[in-house]
C-alpha positions as MATLAB code, in Angstrom:
seq = 'MIMVSSFVYVFMYLIFSFPFMGQDLNLCGTDFVMQKYINQYRPDYVKPIIPINNARLNSQDNSSTKIIPIVFHIIHNGHTIGEEENISVEQIEDAMRLINEDFNAINPDLDNVVSEFMNSVGDADIEFRLAKLDPEGNCTDGITRTFSEMTNEANDCVKNVISWDDTKYINIWVVEDIDAEIGAAAYTYLPGTLWDNEIEGIIANHEYIGSIGTSSNTPYKRHTLSHEIGHFFNLSHTWGYGSNGDEANCGNDDNVSDTPNTIGAYSTCNLSQETCGSLDNIQNFMDYSSCTCMFTSGQVNRMQSCLNSSVSYRNNLWSNNNLWETGTHPDYSNDTCDPNVDFFISSPNRICALSSIQFIDNTPILSSSAEYAWSFEGAEPSFSSDKNPVVTYSEPGQYDVILSVTTDSGTNNITKTYTVYNSSMNLSESFENTAFPFNPDPSLCWSIKSPESETSWARTPISSTSTTGSVRIRSRFFDCYQKHYLYTPNLDLTNFGLGVGEPLKIWFDLAYGKRNNETDDELVVSYSKDCGKTWQVRASWDTDELITTIGNNVGNNFMPNNSEWEEKSVNIQAAADQNDVIIRFEFSGDRGSYLYIDNVRLTGEWINIGDSDMLKEPYIVNTVDLLGRETSNSKLKIEIYNDGSVNKVYKIN';
ca = [
      54.803  -43.217  -10.775;
      51.171  -43.994   -9.839;
      48.305  -41.586  -10.682;
      45.829  -41.414   -7.832;
      43.008  -39.319   -9.320;
      40.475  -39.943   -6.569;
      42.678  -39.301   -3.538;
      42.176  -35.549   -3.374;
      38.413  -35.846   -3.910;
      38.106  -38.225   -0.955;
      40.360  -35.968    1.105;
      38.269  -32.882    0.366;
      35.046  -34.774    1.002;
      36.208  -35.753    4.476;
      37.139  -32.156    5.244;
      33.981  -30.453    4.007;
      31.254  -33.023    4.794;
      29.657  -31.933    8.078;
      26.589  -33.356    9.863;
      24.949  -29.984   10.474;
      24.148  -29.280    6.831;
      20.408  -28.991    6.222;
      19.307  -28.453    9.829;
      16.502  -26.016   10.672;
      17.308  -22.398   11.422;
      16.408  -20.636   14.632;
      12.710  -20.001   14.269;
      12.521  -16.307   15.054;
      14.766  -13.244   15.089;
      12.200  -10.776   16.424;
      13.742  -10.236   19.870;
      17.196   -9.755   18.343;
      16.195   -7.162   15.737;
      13.972   -5.268   18.158;
      16.717   -4.938   20.742;
      19.263   -3.940   18.107;
      16.894   -1.301   16.695;
      16.027    0.103   20.117;
      19.689    0.312   21.131;
      20.652    2.071   17.919;
      17.712    4.367   17.230;
      15.455    4.569   20.297;
      17.495    4.409   23.507;
      14.629    6.107   25.370;
      12.035    3.689   23.959;
       9.038    2.962   26.166;
       6.788    0.140   25.011;
       3.332    1.515   24.148;
       0.518    0.410   26.428;
      -2.300   -1.361   24.604;
      -5.172   -1.953   27.052;
      -6.081   -5.636   27.324;
      -9.594   -6.835   28.170;
      -9.059  -10.282   29.639;
     -12.799  -10.879   29.803;
     -12.816  -11.590   26.043;
     -13.670   -8.233   24.521;
     -17.430   -7.864   24.116;
     -17.523   -4.648   22.126;
     -18.993   -4.442   18.639;
     -15.421   -4.494   17.331;
     -15.300   -8.197   18.195;
     -18.769   -9.124   16.981;
     -17.588  -10.460   13.627;
     -14.542  -11.948   11.966;
     -11.766   -9.467   11.276;
     -10.470   -9.630    7.701;
      -6.805   -8.710    7.215;
      -5.299   -7.929    3.762;
      -1.906   -9.515    2.991;
       0.635   -9.011    0.198;
       3.552  -11.365   -0.427;
       6.649   -9.729   -1.936;
       8.755  -12.487   -3.507;
      12.346  -11.216   -3.755;
      14.154  -13.596   -6.085;
      17.452  -14.277   -7.835;
      16.002  -14.619  -11.329;
      14.579  -18.121  -11.101;
      11.360  -18.972  -12.896;
       8.196  -18.922  -10.812;
       8.022  -22.044   -8.678;
      11.778  -22.556   -8.474;
      13.716  -22.050   -5.232;
      13.075  -18.669   -3.565;
      10.678  -17.558   -6.365;
       8.012  -19.738   -4.770;
       4.855  -20.797   -6.552;
       1.366  -19.380   -6.183;
       0.343  -22.780   -4.812;
       2.898  -22.528   -1.987;
       1.613  -19.064   -1.063;
      -1.986  -20.277   -1.133;
      -0.964  -23.173    1.100;
       0.560  -20.699    3.567;
      -2.669  -18.689    3.546;
      -4.654  -21.848    4.274;
      -2.436  -22.691    7.225;
      -2.537  -19.282    8.914;
      -6.319  -19.131    8.495;
      -6.614  -22.544   10.146;
      -4.284  -21.513   12.975;
      -6.050  -18.224   13.715;
      -9.486  -19.861   13.692;
      -8.565  -22.915   15.783;
      -9.379  -25.406   13.023;
      -5.858  -26.685   12.354;
      -5.890  -30.520   12.411;
      -2.974  -30.794   14.845;
      -5.048  -28.965   17.445;
      -6.373  -32.422   18.364;
      -2.943  -33.137   19.843;
      -3.229  -30.514   22.599;
      -2.705  -32.097   26.020;
      -5.726  -32.175   28.322;
      -4.241  -29.634   30.745;
      -4.460  -26.895   28.073;
      -7.467  -28.028   26.046;
      -9.746  -25.544   27.822;
      -7.250  -22.735   27.189;
      -7.334  -23.006   23.391;
      -8.280  -19.669   21.826;
      -9.981  -18.863   18.536;
      -8.716  -15.503   17.223;
     -11.524  -15.302   14.658;
      -9.260  -13.582   12.108;
      -9.377  -14.206    8.366;
      -6.412  -13.372    6.148;
      -6.973  -12.603    2.479;
      -4.578  -11.883   -0.359;
      -5.075   -8.319   -1.578;
      -6.990   -7.901   -4.838;
      -6.165   -4.210   -5.314;
      -2.710   -2.660   -5.005;
      -2.048    0.794   -3.453;
      -2.766    2.467   -6.839;
      -6.084    0.679   -7.218;
      -4.843   -1.768   -9.862;
      -5.905   -5.398   -9.871;
      -3.497   -7.791   -8.170;
      -3.322  -11.348   -6.895;
      -1.635  -10.128   -3.708;
       1.772  -11.335   -4.897;
       4.643   -9.240   -6.242;
       7.838  -10.667   -7.709;
      11.026   -8.608   -7.850;
      14.548   -9.565   -8.888;
      17.070   -8.298   -6.346;
      20.307   -9.478   -4.780;
      18.835   -8.233   -1.494;
      17.116  -11.633   -1.267;
      20.459  -13.001   -0.065;
      21.363  -12.311    3.577;
      18.169  -10.251    3.773;
      17.414   -7.762    6.528;
      15.279   -4.617    6.845;
      16.974   -3.216    3.738;
      14.843   -5.533    1.607;
      11.921   -3.252    2.437;
      13.561   -0.628    0.212;
      13.140   -2.934   -2.788;
       9.348   -2.910   -2.619;
       6.688   -2.284    0.006;
       3.009   -1.403    0.161;
       1.296    0.888    2.657;
       1.698   -0.955    5.963;
      -1.398    0.712    7.419;
      -3.447   -1.140    4.780;
      -1.626   -4.426    4.196;
       0.542   -6.881    6.085;
       3.694   -6.927    3.970;
       5.420  -10.329    3.902;
       8.826  -10.393    2.173;
       9.885  -13.875    1.055;
      13.653  -14.182    0.597;
      16.393  -16.702   -0.135;
      17.847  -16.392    3.377;
      18.116  -13.950    6.277;
      21.165  -12.048    7.484;
      23.472  -14.435    9.363;
      23.753  -11.894   12.188;
      20.017  -12.353   12.784;
      20.287  -16.082   12.153;
      16.605  -16.918   11.919;
      13.884  -18.308    9.665;
      11.779  -15.142    9.993;
      11.288  -11.984   12.039;
       9.136   -8.910   12.521;
       8.627   -6.119   15.082;
       5.986   -5.730   17.770;
       3.600   -2.767   17.275;
       5.051    0.593   18.243;
       8.706   -0.436   18.020;
       9.582    1.292   14.742;
       9.235    4.987   14.010;
       6.053    5.819   12.072;
       7.935    6.485    8.810;
       9.466    2.993    8.726;
       7.769    0.086    7.018;
       6.456   -2.771    9.149;
       5.888   -6.349    8.079;
       7.386   -9.840    8.189;
      10.578  -11.063    6.504;
      10.735  -14.840    6.024;
      12.996  -17.457    4.490;
      11.132  -19.140    1.595;
      11.619  -22.572    3.191;
       9.353  -21.487    6.051;
       6.353  -20.428    3.976;
       3.526  -22.987    3.958;
       4.074  -26.750    3.922;
       4.684  -27.558    0.236;
       7.120  -26.498   -2.480;
      10.392  -25.358   -0.939;
       8.969  -25.776    2.584;
       8.025  -29.020    4.325;
       5.080  -30.272    6.350;
       6.675  -30.082    9.789;
       5.141  -28.048   12.643;
       8.397  -26.123   12.946;
       8.028  -24.822    9.375;
       4.316  -24.762    8.609;
       3.510  -22.668   11.690;
       6.407  -20.183   11.371;
       4.225  -17.557    9.711;
       1.571  -17.869   12.439;
       4.314  -17.312   15.019;
       5.472  -14.098   13.302;
       1.930  -12.786   12.802;
       1.453  -13.387   16.521;
       4.355  -10.989   17.137;
       2.891   -8.561   14.591;
      -0.300   -8.604   16.698;
       1.629   -7.865   19.930;
       2.362  -11.345   21.287;
       5.706  -12.034   22.932;
       7.338  -15.430   23.196;
       5.838  -17.556   25.946;
       8.986  -17.011   28.037;
       8.688  -13.231   27.687;
      11.727  -11.272   26.599;
      14.984  -13.177   26.807;
      16.915  -16.065   25.309;
      15.118  -19.331   24.710;
      16.121  -21.899   27.336;
      17.536  -19.372   29.827;
      16.574  -20.260   33.407;
      16.221  -16.555   34.164;
      13.090  -16.593   31.973;
      11.131  -17.934   34.930;
      11.266  -14.387   36.278;
       9.966  -12.947   32.999;
       6.410  -12.865   31.714;
       4.696  -12.582   28.328;
       1.864  -10.554   29.940;
      -0.683  -13.262   29.162;
      -2.361  -14.808   32.198;
      -3.060  -18.299   30.827;
       0.430  -19.049   29.463;
       2.512  -20.417   32.368;
       5.969  -19.001   32.905;
       8.563  -21.108   31.104;
      12.155  -21.012   29.953;
      10.931  -22.229   26.545;
      11.547  -25.288   24.421;
      13.683  -25.613   21.310;
      12.930  -28.060   18.481;
      11.760  -30.731   20.940;
       8.341  -31.951   22.087;
       8.482  -32.936   25.766;
       4.796  -32.658   26.668;
       5.580  -33.151   30.370;
       8.180  -30.362   30.516;
       8.048  -28.306   33.733;
      10.666  -25.549   33.996;
       9.137  -22.879   36.257;
       7.081  -24.894   38.753;
       4.188  -25.847   36.464;
       3.509  -27.641   33.191;
       4.878  -25.675   30.226;
       2.590  -24.837   27.319;
       5.210  -25.924   24.792;
       2.492  -26.538   22.182;
       1.928  -22.795   21.999;
       2.578  -21.157   18.622;
       4.777  -18.599   20.410;
       7.199  -21.265   21.648;
      10.048  -22.891   19.683;
       9.026  -26.511   20.224;
       8.581  -28.966   17.360;
       4.880  -29.533   18.137;
       3.305  -26.070   18.297;
      -0.402  -26.011   17.463;
      -2.354  -23.476   19.576;
      -2.950  -19.972   20.848;
      -4.542  -19.483   24.268;
      -7.662  -17.418   24.981;
      -5.479  -14.868   26.750;
      -3.295  -14.498   23.679;
      -6.403  -14.081   21.523;
      -7.580  -11.243   23.765;
      -4.183   -9.608   23.465;
      -4.236   -9.854   19.649;
      -7.801   -8.532   19.483;
      -6.803   -5.612   21.684;
      -3.924   -4.887   19.330;
      -6.245   -4.898   16.312;
      -8.577   -2.475   18.104;
      -5.685   -0.110   18.865;
      -4.310    2.754   16.780;
      -0.750    1.785   17.724;
       1.031    1.198   14.407;
      -2.404    1.642   12.754;
      -3.381   -1.989   13.336;
      -7.023   -0.904   13.697;
      -7.058    0.326   10.090;
      -6.104   -3.036    8.600;
      -9.577   -4.506    9.049;
     -11.632   -1.326    8.730;
     -14.502   -1.382    6.236;
     -12.969    1.345    4.051;
      -9.633   -0.449    3.917;
     -11.221   -3.750    2.907;
     -12.782   -2.010   -0.101;
      -9.531   -0.193   -0.942;
      -7.543   -3.440   -0.875;
     -10.168   -5.531   -2.648;
     -10.634   -7.852    0.332;
     -14.196   -6.837    1.249;
     -16.570   -9.826    1.037;
     -18.640   -7.992   -1.593;
     -15.714   -6.987   -3.800;
     -15.342   -8.669   -7.215;
     -12.438   -8.314   -9.648;
     -13.962  -10.232  -12.564;
     -13.395   -7.275  -14.918;
      -9.654   -6.900  -14.296;
      -7.373   -7.207  -17.327;
      -4.063   -8.986  -16.660;
      -1.236   -6.770  -15.432;
       1.381   -8.083  -17.877;
       5.055   -8.257  -16.927;
       8.138  -10.392  -17.634;
      11.893  -10.510  -17.000;
      14.927  -12.277  -18.481;
      16.830  -15.160  -16.933;
      20.142  -13.269  -17.090;
      19.493   -9.815  -15.644;
      22.877   -8.456  -16.712;
      23.133   -9.001  -20.447;
      21.734  -10.602  -23.624;
      24.565  -11.886  -25.809;
      24.389  -12.634  -29.520;
      24.343  -16.380  -30.314;
      23.653  -17.258  -26.651;
      20.231  -18.545  -25.632;
      18.165  -16.449  -23.234;
      14.951  -17.304  -21.404;
      12.120  -14.800  -21.056;
      10.119  -15.446  -17.896;
       6.474  -14.439  -17.491;
       5.771  -12.440  -14.331;
       2.079  -11.714  -14.892;
      -0.302  -12.157  -11.946;
      -3.029  -14.433  -13.294;
      -6.400  -13.469  -11.868;
      -8.386  -16.226  -13.570;
      -8.135  -19.974  -14.074;
      -6.371  -19.865  -17.440;
      -4.073  -17.726  -19.565;
      -2.838  -17.673  -23.155;
       0.535  -16.183  -24.061;
       1.640  -14.545  -27.298;
       5.285  -13.460  -27.502;
       6.846  -11.476  -30.331;
      10.663  -11.383  -30.593;
      12.037   -8.948  -33.128;
      15.336  -10.258  -34.533;
      15.285  -13.550  -32.599;
      14.754  -17.216  -33.334;
      12.000  -18.140  -32.841;
      10.310  -14.834  -33.569;
       6.992  -15.908  -32.027;
       6.063  -18.189  -29.126;
       2.997  -19.214  -27.146;
       5.047  -20.736  -24.300;
       4.846  -19.255  -20.818;
       8.646  -18.975  -20.510;
      10.188  -19.255  -24.001;
      13.897  -19.565  -24.845;
      15.206  -17.611  -27.853;
      18.501  -16.752  -29.525;
      19.576  -13.498  -31.188;
      22.058  -13.843  -34.037;
      22.942  -10.160  -34.432;
      23.701   -7.348  -31.965;
      21.350   -4.381  -31.744;
      18.301   -3.070  -29.899;
      15.134   -5.141  -30.193;
      11.561   -4.913  -28.912;
       9.963   -7.834  -27.088;
       6.168   -7.890  -26.850;
       4.147  -10.114  -24.537;
       0.360  -10.297  -24.839;
      -1.602  -12.235  -22.211;
      -5.248  -13.211  -22.558;
      -7.347  -14.429  -19.629;
     -11.048  -14.845  -18.939;
     -11.087  -11.178  -17.945;
      -9.493   -9.728  -21.077;
      -6.243   -9.108  -22.940;
      -3.314   -6.848  -22.162;
       0.256   -6.481  -23.406;
       3.614   -4.906  -22.639;
       6.628   -3.967  -24.774;
      10.204   -3.867  -23.490;
      13.381   -2.971  -25.384;
      16.608   -4.919  -24.891;
      20.144   -4.472  -26.163;
      21.821   -7.547  -27.637;
      25.616   -7.450  -27.383;
      28.286   -8.806  -29.668;
      31.859   -9.208  -28.436;
      34.454   -6.538  -29.132;
      38.045   -7.690  -29.765;
      39.613   -5.277  -27.272;
      38.839   -2.721  -24.580;
      40.072    0.865  -24.452;
      37.726    3.331  -22.756;
      38.578    6.914  -21.820;
      34.952    8.036  -21.374;
      35.108   10.836  -23.940;
      31.658    9.929  -25.275;
      29.213   12.376  -23.651;
      26.357    9.899  -24.204;
      28.073    7.293  -21.979;
      27.111    4.536  -21.195;
      25.360    4.454  -24.592;
      27.146    4.175  -27.927;
      25.933    4.289  -31.564;
      27.470    0.812  -31.880;
      25.448   -1.407  -29.504;
      28.438   -3.721  -29.050;
      30.375   -0.855  -27.443;
      27.694    0.094  -24.914;
      28.529   -0.142  -21.251;
      25.691   -0.804  -18.803;
      24.794    0.241  -15.277;
      22.692   -1.643  -12.746;
      21.814    0.112   -9.501;
      19.029    0.741   -6.967;
      16.427    3.048   -8.497;
      16.418    5.325   -5.453;
      20.180    6.059   -5.490;
      22.421    8.110   -7.782;
      24.872    5.725   -9.406;
      27.762    5.677  -11.888;
      27.824    8.748  -14.134;
      30.199   10.351  -16.603;
      32.041   13.535  -15.590;
      34.417   15.815  -17.612;
      37.204   15.266  -15.050;
      39.951   13.018  -16.455;
      43.252   11.398  -15.511;
      44.684   12.027  -18.979;
      44.810   14.813  -21.544;
      41.397   13.681  -22.819;
      38.127   14.718  -21.202;
      36.031   12.293  -19.247;
      35.830    9.672  -16.505;
      33.095    7.950  -14.510;
      32.443    8.591  -10.858;
      30.190    7.479   -8.024;
      29.586    8.657   -4.452;
      28.126    6.761   -1.485;
      27.248    9.802    0.620;
      23.499    9.185    0.371;
      23.528    5.398   -0.097;
      21.410    3.177    2.101;
      21.887   -0.432    3.232;
      25.131   -0.956    1.311;
      23.260   -1.771   -1.874;
      25.548   -2.581   -4.777;
      26.070   -0.409   -7.854;
      27.395   -2.226  -10.925;
      29.230   -0.882  -13.967;
      29.647   -3.404  -16.814;
      32.020   -3.252  -19.778;
      30.867   -4.270  -23.251;
      31.193   -7.959  -24.137;
      34.784   -8.857  -24.969;
      36.192  -11.452  -27.346;
      39.540  -12.370  -25.778;
      40.394  -15.342  -28.003;
      43.401  -13.378  -29.320;
      44.979  -13.244  -25.881;
      47.271  -16.195  -25.190;
      46.309  -18.706  -22.523;
      49.423  -19.257  -20.455;
      51.750  -17.575  -22.960;
      53.859  -14.453  -22.310;
      52.550  -11.613  -20.152;
      49.289  -12.410  -18.319;
      46.052  -10.744  -19.394;
      45.255   -7.768  -17.149;
      42.692   -5.003  -16.942;
      44.178   -1.614  -16.095;
      42.425    1.561  -14.987;
      43.189    4.912  -13.362;
      41.614    5.500   -9.964;
      41.112    8.601   -7.811;
      39.496    8.494   -4.386;
      39.450   10.551   -1.214;
      38.000    9.644    2.160;
      35.127   11.981    3.031;
      35.262   11.603    6.828;
      36.099    9.066    9.509;
      32.688    7.393    9.139;
      33.178    6.630    5.438;
      32.899    2.920    4.620;
      33.328    2.166    0.891;
      34.392   -0.835   -1.179;
      35.284   -1.419   -4.834;
      35.273   -4.945   -6.291;
      36.380   -6.036   -9.773;
      35.003   -9.296  -11.212;
      34.706  -10.951  -14.586;
      32.290  -13.354  -16.263;
      33.138  -15.851  -19.000;
      29.532  -16.865  -19.729;
      27.660  -13.660  -20.605;
      26.995  -12.657  -16.999;
      25.561  -15.916  -15.682;
      28.390  -16.445  -13.173;
      31.084  -14.133  -11.801;
      34.613  -14.516  -10.468;
      35.922  -11.862   -8.045;
      39.489  -10.875   -8.904;
      40.247   -7.858   -6.676;
      38.727   -5.682   -3.963;
      39.725   -2.540   -2.070;
      38.212   -1.124    1.122;
      38.111    2.550    2.089;
      41.700    2.912    3.257;
      43.060    0.833    0.384;
      41.251    3.040   -2.146;
      42.703    6.370   -0.953;
      44.878    8.113   -3.537;
      45.139   11.462   -1.734;
      47.688   12.640    0.799;
      46.665   14.348    4.010;
      43.279   15.033    5.523;
      39.786   13.876    4.646;
      38.410   15.454    1.468;
      34.824   16.413    2.394;
      31.715   16.072    0.259;
      32.809   16.945   -3.285;
      36.236   15.498   -3.963;
      37.711   16.573   -7.329;
      41.143   15.038   -7.973;
      44.135   16.924   -9.327;
      46.706   15.323  -11.633;
      48.752   13.918   -8.756;
      45.780   12.223   -7.088;
      45.306    9.460   -9.648;
      46.758    5.970   -9.266;
      47.053    3.186  -11.802;
      45.469   -0.135  -10.813;
      45.723   -3.520  -12.505;
      43.840   -6.792  -12.047;
      44.986  -10.155  -13.375;
      42.228  -11.789  -15.444;
      44.407  -14.379  -17.197;
      41.757  -17.074  -16.719;
      39.509  -15.115  -19.090;
      42.020  -15.351  -21.938;
      40.942  -17.392  -24.971;
      37.247  -16.770  -24.082;
      34.815  -15.039  -26.428;
      32.005  -13.770  -24.165;
      33.774  -11.979  -21.307;
      32.302   -9.103  -19.269;
      34.227   -7.143  -16.643;
      32.295   -5.656  -13.748;
      33.085   -2.805  -11.355;
      31.038   -3.148   -8.172;
      30.795   -0.280   -5.696;
      29.011   -0.112   -2.345;
      29.397    1.961    0.763;
      28.152    4.608    3.117;
      28.902    8.278    3.836;
      31.633    8.584    1.228;
      32.803   11.123   -1.321;
      33.489   10.551   -5.017;
      35.407    7.645   -6.517;
      36.661    8.156  -10.094;
      37.660    5.599  -12.763;
      39.286    6.447  -16.103;
      41.405    5.019  -18.916;
      40.181    1.414  -18.744;
      42.196   -0.906  -20.995;
      43.544   -4.433  -21.431;
      47.145   -5.637  -21.720;
      48.563   -9.105  -22.248;
      50.240  -11.350  -24.786;
      48.393  -10.730  -28.039;
      48.548  -13.624  -30.516;
      47.401  -14.114  -34.054;
      44.385  -16.345  -34.610;
      46.594  -18.823  -36.502;
      49.046  -19.006  -33.619;
      46.298  -20.123  -31.266;
      46.424  -23.630  -32.747;
      49.749  -24.105  -30.968;
      47.990  -23.597  -27.646;
      45.372  -26.323  -27.958;
      47.498  -29.000  -26.256;
      47.253  -28.520  -22.458;
      50.503  -28.047  -20.572;
      51.495  -27.619  -16.925;
      51.594  -24.039  -15.615;
      52.057  -24.768  -11.914;
      52.553  -27.580   -9.404;
      51.340  -27.333   -5.795;
      50.957  -29.534   -2.725;
      47.652  -30.151   -0.907;
      48.038  -26.880    1.000;
      48.387  -24.884   -2.211;
      52.150  -24.285   -1.859;
      54.259  -24.361   -4.998;
      56.377  -27.508   -5.113;
      58.162  -29.811   -7.512;
      59.416  -32.579   -5.236;
      56.440  -33.375   -2.975;
      55.373  -37.019   -3.038;
      51.748  -35.927   -3.277;
      51.264  -33.012   -5.638;
      48.727  -31.436   -7.958;
      49.671  -30.394  -11.499;
      47.668  -27.439  -12.789;
      47.301  -27.077  -16.571;
      46.802  -23.990  -18.707;
      43.208  -24.965  -19.529;
      42.251  -25.109  -15.832;
      42.361  -28.895  -15.527;
      44.345  -30.622  -12.769;
      46.164  -33.904  -12.353;
      46.818  -35.485   -8.955;
      50.131  -37.353   -8.683;
      51.414  -39.619   -5.919;
      55.063  -40.541   -6.280;
      56.352  -43.787   -4.776;
      60.128  -44.095   -4.416;
];
């Protein structure tokens, strides 16, 4: 018998290594989201008319540079500042530099404009500034940072996480990636598309912000934000409305006289391209070419007309009063602002005893330097002057963490209280405790994580057993399918056998009724073996799979009777023999009635601590072929051991 340990790795590499990995996204999703929104919410939509003065507006409104306040909302996954989607201040400042160059016709690549369009180059005379005052009048650096899973596959729902008054600021949400249905690097809406009560702004993938950090210094990326701001100021793509590259675009128009009709370019730079009977202006910021570098004078007039219009309140952005209110007026100074101190933890779900945890500073620094003073009650170390210190708690309990930040402007501090969990040896929860999810013993506390604007998991007296109590949740008023999490206490499962006897399972009683035919709910059960850092999904049920009632829909306020409960179980055998396990119930949905959970408990082969020594030697628990089918006589097979390891075997007769 010959062991071929590398065969499967080479096999899998050949299957999953594709040439398209790492390519640029479609630049813009604006046309797609606008059409989808109009079809769904405004079927009678008529585009507002913004008068355009093609003689280069000579009114007093155009006599000086227009200053526009901007706020960047960084929606992140818990990374420290400067890592991945939680982009650095320097990257944001680089993006600001680039858009100011582009909108004032001083970008260096403007020298590359072909002679045929050199006389058409337009200077928008617009200056963008990061806000220095937030909507409440507090000092800011024009950057917010918020942990949220909405950064992944982001769409308009990310605006529910945080937004500032869009009549005063351009909101720019920076995210990990954008919804695959949109399939773009960034998008926005033209003025007047959305209803007045909906927030406007730009949503952008972090890799398309600026030219440094997580972005790169290619025209396709460094000018993406200028492209989207062009849309925000009422510019269409140079081919008008339609799909890039479609020959039918020659019959469309972007309503700008000095941008020739074109079908558009995509990630290429053919400076002699003629698609509609004349030379295409593929170097235009509103095209998709790889060498964009200019606006035309006609586009500048269109943007200036937009900024002078009340449509979507664009004319308020640069008004004198608004510049003072946002701290962007040339005469405003924020030298007296104390730091607005904030921080978060690297693991947003849980702090576990004897496991290290990083505390991450989230304070906007309004001066050139800062000094940090951390105080950690019950932790080691108990004090730190690091920006992002790592500490360890040895005992469970509730502890205060204090951060004091000193800058040139002054000193400020904040105190937050955290629960440190120790691992319980078993789980049996019938929700009789009226203080749920809290418990006098911190190690027995459950926890809930949910959107602040939505009612989430809550205890109710209704029960599946003779005791009193269960937890329930309802999606009737949910928005954007945001997730609501319910976490068990930490569990020490070292007394459950790994690969011995009955598998380890979590059991619970469930009751659920479908509210109406538009209900769309889902329940997912996962577990973590590393104090909430990573999660493994073990089971999920959609609306129809959740139903425990018989007959018609149940309406708004479903209350189960004794016959409307079902027992559910989920195999979590891979968590056996682990000492920092958390089980998570995840619920999301829309237009639903109540879902109830009760009588949560564990079953499995319970062993004595001494017996566990017998289980240290790995042994085979299954044998499969390359397609995952159980087998014992295949020439090429994979042996799976109880500790999760595998052995690849090739048998030669």
